[in-house]
N, C-alpha and C positions, 0 to 999 in steps of 0.2 A: 100518666102520658103528657099531659100537657105540663106537669112539675118537673118532668124528665127533661124536656123539650126548650124549656126556660132555664134549667143547670147547663146545659149544654152551650145555650146562647150564651149564657154569661161568661161560660168557660171561654168561648170562641171569642169573644169581644175580650177576655181579657187576655188571651196568647196573642190577638192583634197586636195589642198595645202594646206588652213586652217585646214584640218583632220588630215595631217601629222604634221603641227607645232602642234597641241595640243598634240600627241604624245609625239613627242620630247620633248613637255615641261614636261608633265609629269613624262617621264625617266629622265630628267635634272634633275627636281625637286625631285624625290626618290634618285637619286644620290645625290643628295646636301644635303638631311637631316644628320644631322651631328649622329654619333653612341651615343647609350646611356651606362652609366656607369652602371656596374653591378659588383657584386660579383659572381664569379663561385667557383664549387669544382667539385672534381671529386665521382662518386658513386662508395663507395667502400662497401665492404661487413664486417660483424660483427656478432657476437652473441647476438641473440635477446632473451629476455627477454619477455616471457607470461606473463599477469596475467589478472585480473578482476579487471576493476575500481570502487572505491568502496566510498563511503562517510559517516560520523556517526560522533558519540559523545562518549565522555571518561567519565568515571565514575568510583568511588572507588570501587575494588571488596570488601572490607571490611568496613564496615560502621554500627555505631551502633546509634539509637535514647533513650537515656538513661531517665526512666520514675522512679516515684518514687512508691515503692510497698505499703506505708502504707501513710494514709493522715496525716497529720501533719504541723506545723509551721519549716518554715527554721531557724535554730539555728543560724548555719553556713556555709561559701560557702570558698572554698581552692581554688578554680582554677579562671582564664580568659580567655575570649578568646585568640585562637591562641597559647595558650599552648601547646607544646607535652607535653603526659602522658603517661604513662605506666600501663599495665592491671594491675587492682588492687588498682591503686591511687585512693586516697578519695577523691571526688567532692563537696560534701556537707553532712552536717549532720540536720536529724531532731529532734525537740526537743521529745525527748520518755519518759517525767520523770515520767509518770504514768508507763507505760512498766518497768521501773527500780525501781518500787515499787511492781509490781507485781515480779521479778524476785528475791526479797528480802523475799518477802512473800513464794514463794516457796522454797526458801532457809531455813527457818525456819521451814516451814512444813516438808519437809525431815530429820529436825534434830529431831523433835518431833516425828516423824515415827520412828527415828531408837533408839529413847531413850525409846518406847511402845514398841519397839519390844526386847529390852534389858529386860526389865523388864517383857515381855511374856515370855520370854528364862529364866530368873531365878526362874517364877512360874512353868514352864514345869519341870526344874530341880528338885525343891521341889517335884512336885506330881511324879517324877520318883523314886524318893528315899521313899518316901511312899509308895507307890505300890511295891517296894522292902522289905519294914519293914513289910506291911503287909502280903504279901507270907512265910517270914519264920515266923510271927506268926502263921501262917495258918498252916505250918509243924506243930510247936510247939504245937499247940491246942490251943491256945490264939485267935487266930481270927475268927471271924464268916466270911460265905461267902460273907455275906453283905456287910463287910467293904472292902474286897478284890474290890469285883465289883465298889464301890465307887470312891476305890484308880484307877482303872482302868479307869472309866468317866470320874475321874479328869485329869488322865494324855493326855486322849483322847483331851479332852477340849484344854488343854493347846497348847498341839501340832496344835489343829486349831487355838487358838490365835495365835501363831509365824508364820503360814501360812496368817493370816489376816493382820499381823504387816507387814510382807513382803510386800504383795501387796500393804498396804499403801503409803510404801515407792516407791514403782516402778509408783503409780498414783502421788504422790508428785514430783518424779524426770521427770515424762512426763509434769506435769504443769510448773516445771523448763525449761526443754528444750525448749518448746513453748514460753516461757516469753524471755528467751534469743535470740531465732530464730528471734521474732517478736522486741527486742532490735537490735539484727546486722541490721534488715531491716531500722534501723534509720540514716545509716551510708551508705551513696549513693556513691560506687566504679565504676573504669572505667571498661567495659567490655571487652574493646580489647584497645591494643596500637596505639595511634595513635595523634591526633592534635585536641582540643578543636573548633571546627567548629561554635559551637553555643552554649551561655549560656544565659537564660531566664529565671534566677532565682535569685532572691536576698534575703540577712537576711530579716526576718520578713515576708515573701509570705506563703502563705496557701497554702501546694500541695495536691493533691488527689490522689488517688491510681491510680494504672497502667490501670485500665479499663477506666476511664474516664479523667487522666490527659492527657493533650500534654507533647511533649518531653522537657524535662527542659536543657537537654545537647544534641551535637550531636556529637558524637566521629569518625573523617573521619581519615584511614589509608590508603595515598596516595603512599605508595612505590609497590602498585600493582593495575593495572587498567586496567577495560576492557572497548574495544572498540567494541561496537556493529554496524554493518554495515546491509544495505539490498542488496542481491544480485539477480539480476531478475532470476528467472526459468531459464532460457534458457541460462545460464554461469553455472547451480549447477552441473554439469557433470565435471566440472573442480576443485571442491573444494575437499581435503581431510583434517583431523585433523594434525595438526603439519605443516601445509603451513605457509611461511611467509608475512607476511603485512606491507611493508612499505606505509608509509605516513609523513604528513606535516600537520604544523596547521598555522591559521594566525599570532597567539600570538606567535610565534617565529619562522620567516621568514629566508630562507635559511636552516633550519635544517632539518635532515630527521630521523624519529623513527620507531623503528622497533617493531611487534608485533607476535606471532604466534598462530593460528588459531585454539581455544579450544574445541568448542562448535559450531555443526551445529544443527540448529532446525530440526528434520525430519517431519516438515508438511509447506507447504507452504502458506503463507497469502492470503485468496482469494479475500483481498480487490485491491490488487495490483501485485498479483502474483509473489510476493518476498519471499525470502528464508532469514532468520533472519540466521546473523553467529556471533560468538564473536571470540574476540582474547584478550589474555591476554599480558599483556604489562608491564612489568618489568622498573620501573621509582624511579631508584635509581641512580643519586642523584635527588629530587623530584623537577623537574624542571617543568613536565607537574601537571596539575592540574582537578580535576574532572567538567564536564559540558563545555569542550572545544570540539568545531568543527576541526572533522578531514577528511581530504582527501586522499585517497593511492589507491594502486593497494593488490591485493593479488598474491603472484607468484605462478605461477601455473606449470611451466618449463620454458627451455632454446634450442633454436636450434642453431646449428653453422652457420656459413656461411652464411648469409641470406642478401641478397643485401638491404640496406636502406637507405633514406635519409631524413633530416629533412620535417616535415609536414608543415611549413612555405614556403617550396618551390612550395609546388602544387598548384596549382589553379583550381577553378571549380570540387572541392571532394566533390562526392557525397560518403558519408560513408555507406550510407546500401547500394549500389550497388558496391562499389570498385573500382568507376572508377573516375579519375583524369586526370589533365593534366600537364607538367611540360616543360618548355623550357628548349632543349638542344641545344648547342652551337657546332655549323660544321665550324671551319676556324675562320672567324667574322661576323658569321651570326645565329643568335636566331630561333631555328623551334620549334613550338608548337608539343607539341606531347601528343599519347595518353597514359595513361598507367591504368595497374589495382592494387590496391594497394589489402595489408593482414592486418595481426594485425599490431598492435599500440605498441611503447614500450616505454613512457614517449614522448621525443618531435621527434623522429623518426618512421617513417613511413614501413611497409614492401613493394616491389616492386614486385610484382609477376609476373607481364611482360609489356613489353616494353621499356624498359632499359637492358643496358649492365654493367656490373664493370668495373668501368675505364672509361665511359662516360662523359662529361664535362657537367654540368647542372647551370643553373641561379639560386645563393643560394639566393640572395637579388636584390632588384631592378626589380623585373621580372613584377610588376604594369604597366610599364609605355609599356610594350613592346608588340609588334605584329609579328605577324609569319611573317620571312623573314626581321625584322629590324636588321641593322649591331650593333655590341655590342661591348664595349672593358673591359677589367676588370680593376678594384680597385682594390686596397689593405687596406681590412677594419683596 
């Protein structure tokens, strides 16, 4: 029995010695782990620009599809694609030879009606003289009442013929006006100033009237663009007419453009509960083009002295709950700390709680860190 107890005691001492050896080995291993190289920065306050993140497409504010007003054969085309034109510039001409003949006939009809009027006026003057002579003869007893009545009737008839001749002139003038209006429609002009983005017509083509025809020209004015975006209904309270919209486009990386909110749809779209907003973008010089995709934010306000750090310094960031973690450097040790996040402004995130201004945090290199790891700063 004593021998067994001695053996058990010896085993216990051996086990204790092994346990101590393992603990000392782990501590030694931790102490032997080299420090991790990281970039650090001091948390600081700055003005926070609040806004609503949006995406959308650019399109010209003013553009026009040009159609022909009358059918006919295209006789001449004066412009080609990509040419800048001013409002009223001739684009093409339709053969209106038949209409030109109608104009000449109408002009001749007017001359005939005017000649007829002149002749009728001469007849009326003669009738008035005859009536005056008859009245004098009647006073002298040399004319009968019948002859005087006949003279009066002739004078009235002459006056009526004058009015009829004048009416013929008005009818002929109206026919001339209509013929000239139709003749003018043979010349196709630019309705707005801009660039010819489409030319879909050639000499010899047969053009249809506007009701059935497809556009033969498209004029685009890129000097003023509309940026149409959709805003979630949860953000609609932040929107106001006149707010700035800063945006970028992949076509010109590194450049930021500015627009101004001009229209806010009074109705939320039922399909996705979003609100359509249109911002106006001045585009001079015309570096932006219609159809480009844009990504930006509507600036809704600014708050002063807000603690912010870059979003790349955060880990396990739950944007919906506003929770994240960040490594805070205490001496030579990195400590993982939970923080509460707020608004986002570009690459900066508001820290609502969990950090103080001036504390040092790991800005880059934290993906290899664990709580309690030793670190040393490297200069970027």
